N, C-alpha and C positions, 0 to 999 in steps of 0.2 A: 737220272742222267746228270752228269756234272756239267757245269757251265764252262769249264776250262780253268785257266789260271785265275786265282783269286785277285780281285781288284781292291786295293786299299781304300779307295774312295766310295765303294759301293754302300757301306753302312751310312754314309752321310746323306744319301738320297732320301731315305725316309725321314731322317731328322730334319732336313731342310723343308720338306713338305709339311711336316707337323708345325714347324715354326711359322711358315708362311700362311698356313691355313689352320689356325688354332681351333676353330669350331668345326673343322672337317671341310668346309667350303664345298666346292664342286668335286674335289678329289677326296674320296672317303679315307679316313684314317687307316682303315683295314688295308688299303693299298700299300701304305708305308710299312705295315707289319708284314705283308707278303714279301716285300723287298728285304726286310730283315731276315726272314726265314731263308730266302734264296741266298743272301750274302753269307749267313752263318753256315749254310750247307757247304759253301765253297772253301771255307777255311781248312787248311791242312790240320791233321790231328795234333801235331806238335806246335801249332801256332801260338805265339806269345804276343798278345796285343800290346802296342805302345800305350803310354799314358793317354795321349790324345785320342787314339782309336778307342780305347776303353771308355773314356769320358763321353765321346760322341755316341757310342753304342748305348751306354747306360742312359743318357739323356733321351735318345730316341725311344728306347723301351719305356722309360718312365712316362713320357708324354703320351705315347700311344696307349699304354695300359690305363692311364688316367681317363682316356676318352672312350674306352671300350670295357665291356664286361670281361671277366677272366675267360669265359667260354668263347666269346667272340675273338679275343686276342689269340688264344691257343688255336682256334680253327684257322684264322688267317695266317698265322705263323706256319702251321703245318701245310697249308696250301702253298705258301711261298717255297717251302722246302721241296715241293713236287713240281715247281714250274720249270719248263724247258727254257732254253736260252732265248728262243724267239718270243716266248711269253713274257719273260723278264724285260726284254728289249721293248716290246710293245707297251708294257706298263710304264716304263720309265719315259718313253716318248709321249704317251698320253698325259702323264703328270706334267711333263715339261710344257706341252701345248696349253694345258689348262692353267698354268702359272702365268701365262702371258697376259 
C-alpha cells in the first residue's frame, strides 16, 4: 500500500532520531530504519535525489547500519516498506513524544 505523495522531509526523520539518540535511547534505532524503508518505498521510480537529500539519506543509513547487524538492518528496512500510512504516522508520533 502506497502512502501517497512522497514527502521530501521524510528521510530526515530517522536521521534526526539517530543524531538525538546515538545509543538508541528509548527510541530503538530500528524504528528509524523502518522509516527509511517506508520513505524509500514512496519515491517514484524516476526520482533523482538532490545533493542534500542524498547526503541526509546516506548519513541516516550509515548511522543506523553502524548500530545494527546487517540482518537487523535489513529486517527493519523490509518492515518499513510494508508499513501502512497509519503505522508510519504512529511511529513518527511515538518518536516525537519520546524526544521531549
